[in-house]
C-alpha positions as CSV (number, residue, x, y, z in Angstrom):
1,M,0.0,0.0,0.0
2,G,2.9,2.3,0.7
3,L,4.3,2.0,-2.8
4,F,0.8,2.6,-4.2
5,M,0.7,5.9,-2.2
6,V,4.1,7.0,-3.5
7,W,2.9,6.1,-7.1
8,L,-0.2,8.2,-6.6
9,K,1.7,11.1,-5.3
10,Y,4.4,11.3,-8.0
11,S,3.0,9.6,-11.1
12,P,1.6,12.2,-13.4
13,S,-1.5,11.4,-15.5
14,A,-0.8,11.3,-19.3
15,P,-3.3,12.8,-21.7
16,D,-4.6,10.7,-24.6
17,G,-2.6,7.6,-23.9
18,E,0.8,9.2,-24.0
19,P,3.4,7.5,-21.8
20,A,4.1,9.5,-18.6
21,S,7.4,9.4,-16.8
22,V,7.8,9.5,-13.1
23,V,10.3,12.1,-11.9
24,L,11.5,11.6,-8.4
25,G,14.2,13.4,-6.6
26,P,14.9,16.1,-4.0
27,G,12.3,18.8,-4.4
28,A,10.2,17.0,-6.9
29,E,6.7,18.5,-7.3
30,P,4.0,16.0,-6.4
31,A,1.5,15.2,-9.2
32,R,-1.4,14.9,-6.7
33,R,-2.0,16.5,-3.3
34,E,-2.9,14.8,0.0
35,R,-6.6,15.4,-0.3
36,R,-6.8,13.7,-3.7
37,I,-4.6,10.8,-2.5
38,N,-6.8,10.3,0.5
39,G,-9.9,10.2,-1.7
40,V,-8.4,7.5,-3.9
41,L,-7.3,5.5,-1.0
42,T,-10.8,5.6,0.6
43,A,-12.3,4.3,-2.7
44,V,-9.7,1.5,-2.9
45,R,-10.4,0.5,0.7
46,G,-14.1,0.5,0.0
47,L,-13.6,-1.7,-3.0
48,L,-11.4,-4.1,-1.1
49,S,-13.9,-4.2,1.8
50,Y,-16.7,-5.0,-0.6
51,A,-14.7,-7.7,-2.3
52,V,-14.0,-9.4,1.0
53,S,-17.6,-9.2,2.1
54,V,-18.9,-10.9,-1.0
55,G,-16.1,-13.5,-1.1
């Protein structure tokens, strides 16, 4: 889950199917802010919870 959070933070979205490169390093600008990441993680947790409940 930790690597998924890092991927969400630093992986930019690519328009129209173009490949996007992940740029990491000191002072790198995050692609998404904490609020957006928390929203995505909440949705993923809900999906996983549902999947467990239905087997």
